[in-house]
C-alpha positions in Angstrom: 44.3 107.7 248.0 43.9 104.5 246.0 44.0 106.3 242.8 47.5 108.0 243.8 49.0 104.9 244.8 47.6 103.0 241.6 49.0 105.6 239.3 52.6 105.4 241.3 52.6 101.6 240.8 51.6 102.0 237.1 54.3 104.5 236.7 56.9 102.3 238.1 56.0 99.1 236.6 55.2 100.6 233.0 57.7 103.2 231.5 55.4 104.1 228.5 52.5 104.8 231.1 55.2 106.8 233.0 56.2 108.8 229.9 52.4 109.6 229.0 51.9 110.6 232.3 54.7 112.9 232.5 53.3 116.4 233.2 50.0 115.2 232.6 50.7 115.9 229.1 49.2 112.9 227.3 47.3 111.5 230.3 45.6 112.8 233.3 46.0 111.1 236.7 43.6 108.1 236.8 40.3 108.5 238.7 38.9 105.4 240.1 35.2 104.6 239.8 33.8 101.5 242.1 31.2 99.3 240.3 29.1 96.3 241.3 30.7 93.0 240.6 30.2 91.8 237.3 29.7 95.2 235.6 33.1 95.1 233.5 32.0 91.6 232.5 28.6 92.6 231.4 30.5 95.7 229.2 32.5 92.9 227.5 29.7 90.7 226.6 27.5 93.5 225.7 30.6 94.2 222.8 30.2 90.7 221.6 31.5 87.2 222.1 34.3 86.6 224.4 37.9 85.4 223.3 39.3 85.3 219.7 40.6 88.8 218.4 38.6 90.7 221.1 40.9 92.6 223.5 40.3 94.5 226.7 41.4 98.0 226.2 44.7 98.7 228.2 45.4 102.2 227.9 43.3 105.1 226.4 42.7 108.7 226.9 39.0 108.4 225.2 35.8 108.8 227.4 34.2 106.2 225.1 35.0 102.9 227.3 34.4 104.9 230.4 31.0 106.3 229.3 29.9 102.4 228.1 31.1 100.9 231.2 29.5 103.5 233.5 25.9 103.3 231.5 26.1 99.6 232.3 26.0 100.3 236.2 22.8 98.1 237.5 22.9 95.9 234.3 22.6 92.3 235.6 24.1 89.3 233.4 
């Protein structure tokens, strides 16, 4: 249910996301993976110094970021 509400909210707030979600042509519906607190921060740190030109990925149909973040499960920082 959370994933549906998230998808609907993103579509309402972001016309670019909505266009990419239209009929699931460019992006499929989101799937939510719950992680331990600090997992995403550990992934960010693993990619180098924070700040500057480093940007958090916002919209991607690639599994690369997902696979890297999921691999960080259980890593303490």
